[in-house]
C-alpha positions in Angstrom: -16.8 -9.5 -1.9 -15.7 -12.5 -3.4 -14.4 -15.4 -1.6 -11.1 -16.0 -3.3 -10.0 -12.3 -1.5 -9.4 -14.2 1.6 -6.7 -15.1 0.5 -5.2 -12.0 -0.4 -2.6 -10.9 2.5 -3.6 -7.0 2.3 -7.5 -8.0 2.2 -7.6 -7.4 6.0 -5.8 -3.8 6.2 -8.3 -2.7 3.2 -11.3 -4.0 5.7 -9.9 -2.4 9.0 -9.0 0.8 7.0 -12.6 0.7 5.1 -14.5 0.0 8.4 -12.8 3.1 9.9 -12.3 1.5 13.6 -11.7 5.2 14.7 -14.0 7.1 12.9 -17.5 7.7 14.4 -20.5 6.8 11.8 -23.0 5.1 11.6 -23.4 0.9 10.3 -25.0 2.4 7.4 -22.2 4.8 6.6 -19.1 1.9 7.7 -20.6 -0.5 5.2 -20.5 2.1 2.3 -17.0 3.2 3.2 -16.0 -0.2 3.8 -17.6 -1.1 0.0 -15.6 1.6 -1.6 -12.6 0.7 -0.4 -12.9 -3.0 -1.4 -13.8 -2.0 -4.7 -10.7 0.5 -5.1 -8.9 -2.3 -4.0 -10.5 -5.1 -6.2 -9.8 -2.3 -9.6 -5.9 -2.5 -8.5 -5.6 -6.3 -8.0 -7.6 -7.1 -11.1 -5.0 -4.3 -12.8 -2.4 -6.1 -11.2 -3.2 -9.8 -12.1 -3.9 -8.4 -15.9 -0.4 -7.1 -16.2 1.0 -10.3 -14.4 -1.0 -12.3 -17.4 0.5 -10.3 -19.9 4.1 -10.9 -18.9 3.5 -14.7 -18.7 2.1 -14.3 -22.5 5.4 -12.5 -23.5 7.5 -14.8 -21.6 5.9 -17.6 -23.6 6.0 -16.3 -26.4 9.9 -15.8 -26.2 10.2 -19.2 -25.2 8.5 -20.7 -27.9 10.4 -18.6 -30.1 13.9 -20.0 -28.8 12.3 -23.3 -28.9 15.1 -24.9 -31.2 18.0 -23.3 -29.4 19.8 -25.0 -26.6 
């Protein structure tokens, strides 16, 4: 778990889903299930973040190429 995740709007939904509030499982199972959900969620976030960075880099390069124009 990373503290910066607390700023993500969909974290709470992921934790609630991972915790399995309505499931009849023991605490160890809940923690493991929640950890798996958070791990998948984190991977998706990293991929999305990487794509956003790549898009920004492309945009910056395009702006540098047009530096002499209006």
